[in-house]
Every structure is written in structure tokens, then in C-alpha cells.
C-alpha positions as CSV (number, residue, x, y, z in Angstrom):
1,M,105.4,116.9,112.5
2,L,101.9,115.4,113.2
3,L,99.7,115.0,115.9
4,A,97.4,112.3,115.8
5,I,94.4,111.4,118.8
6,D,91.9,108.8,118.4
7,T,89.4,108.6,120.9
8,A,86.9,107.5,118.8
9,T,85.9,103.8,121.8
10,R,87.8,103.2,125.4
11,L,91.2,103.3,123.9
12,L,93.2,106.2,124.0
13,S,96.0,106.8,121.2
14,I,98.1,109.4,120.0
15,A,101.5,108.9,118.0
16,L,104.0,112.3,116.9
17,H,104.9,111.5,113.3
18,D,107.3,113.7,111.2
19,G,106.8,112.2,107.8
20,D,109.6,109.8,108.0
21,R,109.5,108.4,111.3
22,L,106.9,107.9,114.0
23,M,108.4,109.9,116.9
24,A,106.1,108.4,119.9
25,E,103.2,106.3,120.3
26,C,100.9,106.1,123.7
27,T,98.1,103.6,123.5
28,F,96.1,102.0,126.5
29,A,92.4,101.5,127.5
30,A,90.9,105.1,129.4
31,D,87.6,103.6,129.5
32,R,85.7,107.1,130.7
33,K,88.8,108.8,131.2
34,H,89.4,110.2,128.2
35,N,88.9,114.0,128.7
36,A,90.5,114.0,132.2
37,V,94.0,112.4,130.6
38,L,94.3,113.9,127.0
39,A,95.7,117.6,127.3
40,P,98.3,116.2,129.8
41,L,99.3,113.1,127.9
42,I,99.9,115.2,124.6
43,K,101.9,117.5,126.6
44,Q,104.0,114.8,128.6
45,M,104.5,113.5,125.0
46,L,105.7,116.9,123.4
47,T,107.9,117.5,126.3
48,Q,109.5,113.9,125.9
49,T,110.1,113.9,122.3
50,D,111.6,117.7,122.1
51,T,108.5,119.5,120.4
52,T,106.7,122.9,121.0
53,T,102.9,123.4,119.7
54,S,104.8,125.5,117.1
55,G,106.9,122.0,116.1
56,I,103.5,121.0,115.3
57,S,103.0,121.7,111.5
58,S,99.7,119.2,111.1
59,L,96.8,116.9,113.2
60,A,94.9,113.9,112.2
61,V,91.9,112.1,114.7
62,S,89.4,109.8,114.3
63,I,86.7,110.6,113.2
64,G,84.3,107.1,114.3
65,P,82.0,105.8,114.0
66,G,82.5,105.2,117.6
67,S,81.7,106.3,120.9
68,Y,79.7,109.5,121.2
69,T,81.0,111.2,124.1
70,G,84.3,109.3,122.9
71,L,84.4,111.2,119.7
72,R,83.6,114.0,120.9
73,I,86.5,114.8,123.1
74,G,89.0,114.0,120.8
75,V,88.0,116.2,117.8
76,A,86.9,119.0,119.8
77,L,90.6,119.4,121.2
78,A,92.1,118.5,117.4
79,K,89.8,121.0,115.8
80,G,90.7,123.4,118.7
81,M,94.9,123.2,118.6
82,A,94.6,123.2,114.3
83,A,91.8,126.2,114.2
84,A,94.6,128.0,116.5
85,R,96.7,127.9,113.8
86,D,95.0,127.2,111.2
87,L,96.3,124.5,110.6
88,P,95.4,121.0,107.9
89,L,93.1,118.6,110.3
90,V,93.3,115.2,108.5
91,P,90.0,112.9,109.2
92,V,90.9,109.0,109.5
93,T,87.5,106.6,110.4
94,T,89.0,104.3,113.4
95,L,87.9,101.2,109.7
96,D,90.9,103.0,108.0
97,T,93.3,103.4,111.2
98,I,92.4,99.8,111.8
99,T,92.9,98.0,108.3
100,A,96.2,99.8,107.9
101,A,97.8,97.8,110.3
102,S,97.1,95.1,107.7
103,R,99.5,95.3,104.0
104,A,96.8,94.0,101.8
105,A,99.5,92.6,99.7
106,N,99.1,90.4,102.0
107,H,95.7,89.1,102.4
108,S,94.0,87.4,99.8
109,L,90.8,87.2,101.9
110,P,88.3,89.9,102.6
111,L,88.6,91.8,105.2
112,I,85.7,92.8,108.2
113,V,87.0,95.5,109.8
114,T,85.4,95.8,113.4
115,V,84.8,98.6,116.0
116,P,82.2,98.1,119.4
117,A,78.9,100.5,119.4
118,G,78.0,99.7,123.2
119,R,74.9,97.7,124.1
120,S,75.9,94.3,122.7
121,R,76.3,96.1,119.5
122,V,79.0,95.9,117.2
123,I,80.1,98.3,113.5
124,W,81.3,97.1,110.6
125,A,82.3,96.8,107.3
126,T,83.9,94.7,104.7
127,Y,87.1,95.5,102.7
128,R,88.2,94.7,99.9
129,C,92.4,94.5,98.2
130,E,92.6,96.2,94.9
131,G,96.2,96.3,94.2
132,D,98.7,97.2,96.9
133,A,95.8,98.9,99.1
134,W,92.3,98.2,101.2
135,R,89.3,99.7,99.8
136,I,86.0,99.6,101.4
137,A,83.6,97.6,99.8
138,G,79.9,99.0,100.7
139,E,78.4,101.2,103.7
140,M,79.1,100.6,107.5
141,K,76.8,98.5,109.1
142,L,75.6,98.4,113.0
143,G,73.8,95.5,114.6
144,S,74.7,92.5,116.6
145,W,77.3,89.8,116.4
146,D,74.8,87.5,115.4
147,E,73.9,89.5,112.6
148,L,77.8,90.6,111.5
149,L,78.5,86.9,111.1
150,A,75.2,86.3,109.5
151,A,75.9,89.0,106.9
152,C,79.5,88.5,106.4
153,A,81.2,86.5,102.8
154,R,82.9,83.4,103.7
155,P,86.2,82.8,104.3
156,C,87.3,85.8,105.8
157,T,89.2,87.3,107.4
158,L,88.1,89.2,110.8
159,T,89.8,92.5,112.9
160,G,88.8,95.0,114.9
161,E,88.0,96.0,118.1
162,I,85.8,93.0,119.7
163,D,84.4,92.7,123.3
164,E,84.5,89.1,124.9
165,D,80.9,88.7,123.7
166,G,82.0,89.0,120.2
167,L,85.4,86.7,120.4
168,Q,83.3,84.2,121.9
169,K,80.7,84.2,118.5
170,V,83.4,84.4,116.6
171,R,85.1,81.5,117.6
172,M,82.1,79.5,117.6
173,A,81.6,80.4,114.6
174,R,85.1,79.7,113.4
175,D,85.3,76.3,115.5
176,A,82.0,75.1,113.2
177,G,84.2,75.6,110.0
178,G,82.6,78.7,109.2
179,G,85.7,79.8,107.3
180,I,86.8,82.7,109.2
181,N,90.5,83.9,109.6
182,L,90.8,86.2,113.3
183,L,93.7,88.3,113.1
184,S,96.3,87.9,116.7
185,P,95.2,90.6,119.3
186,V,98.4,92.7,118.4
187,E,97.6,92.9,115.2
188,R,93.3,93.9,116.0
189,F,95.5,97.0,118.2
190,R,93.6,100.5,117.4
191,R,97.0,102.4,117.1
192,A,97.5,106.4,116.3
193,G,100.7,105.5,114.9
194,Y,99.0,103.8,111.8
195,M,96.5,106.5,112.0
196,A,99.3,109.3,111.5
197,Q,100.5,106.8,109.0
198,V,97.2,107.3,106.8
199,A,97.1,111.2,107.6
200,W,101.0,111.7,106.0
201,E,100.3,109.5,102.6
202,R,96.9,111.5,102.5
203,L,98.5,114.9,102.9
204,R,101.1,114.0,99.8
205,N,98.6,112.4,97.9
206,D,96.6,115.4,98.1
207,D,98.2,118.3,96.8
208,N,94.8,120.4,96.5
209,K,93.3,119.7,99.6
210,S,94.1,121.9,102.2
211,Y,91.7,119.8,105.6
212,P,90.4,122.9,107.5
213,A,89.4,121.9,110.2
214,D,86.0,123.5,110.3
215,Q,84.6,120.9,107.7
216,V,85.9,117.8,110.2
217,M,82.6,116.4,111.4
218,P,82.5,112.7,113.6
219,I,80.8,109.8,112.5
220,Y,77.6,108.8,114.3
221,L,75.6,105.4,113.6
222,K,72.6,105.2,114.9
223,S,69.9,101.9,114.4
224,P,67.4,102.5,111.8
């Protein structure tokens, strides 16, 4: 059983996945309560699914980019649980988790994936379809919504966690004929179930990789 933990932004999301099925998932806006609710929430999920800590064979954790405090809380707990029993800990970026919700085969346009960075800033990256999978094209970037909209190639599809200011600017650009396809709120919602799916695929495809907990490090983007 794999336990996935994501506390990278105001959202908190955890999931249990047995490799074939998503057994349980909980996702909600925890704001600044991650530290208080994360461990009890994991305990509750394990109890409700009749899973013991000894039944967990691997973990996945969101390494960002995102909030410094949020990332520190999730990564620290996941590393502690993994190190205690020498379990593999698979690091997954927030952008890869969001991208996993959109099947590459269903999209012909570049996918712009976003995560809020606070102080009216946004982190984004462009993903392109290669075969039946998404591949990041270039580096993650940090800036304002105006900078994102000016920099992204058109036409494109936009997804991810978007604040009110961002939604307003995206809708204005789209209404002005900006060539932007905005995915629905449900499709944009970042969920640990997708992160667990990504982690299982990596564990299966990377037979020679052990994913040691002590090598997992958060990604913090800073303004240049």
C-alpha cells in the first residue's frame, strides 16, 4: 500500500493506493492548519480503511514548488515515516500531480500548469504531449499573472490551482481572443490520488531505483 501526502499549498491532500486501486482519498483547503490536521487525518484514513502502518510499503510526497511552510510539514512527516522503516519515498512535483489529471492523448495543445506562489505571484511550466505522456518543456518559472500570459505560447490549455486574481486575468485574456482553453475547476483540482498513481508508475518502471527518504528535497522557487 502506498501513502501519498501533499501539503504544498493551501490544499491538503492524502491518498492510499494499492497499485491497482485508489483505496481512499481526502482533499480540502486546510489554509494554515496543515501541521495540526495532517497526522490525525492520516491516522483516521488508515483506521477507516483497516490499514496499519505496517501495511504501508511505500510513500509519495509533494516536493513543490509551493509554500515553504506547507512543503516543510509534508516532506518532514513523509521522510520520518519512510526512514523509520526504510521504505521508498517517491518525490513528485506539484505540477506533475496536476498534469496527471489530464490525459495527454486527449489534448493537442501545450498544457500550461500553474501553482500559486503568494503575493500575487504564480509558478508555471509548459508541458507537451509526447506519445501518450506529458513531458515538461523548459524550466519552471515564477512571476506575475501578466508575465505568464505574456510569455505563454498561444493557443494553449491552462490548468492548475488559480487564485481569484489569476482567474479574472485569464478570463479577460480568453474573452479578448487570447487562444486560452481553461480547464474546469474539477479538472484543475490537485489531488493526492493522482500523485499516488504517478508514484506507482515510477516504482514499477524504475526497478533499479530505491527512492531513499534522505535524498528527497523540496523545491523552492525564488524571484531572480
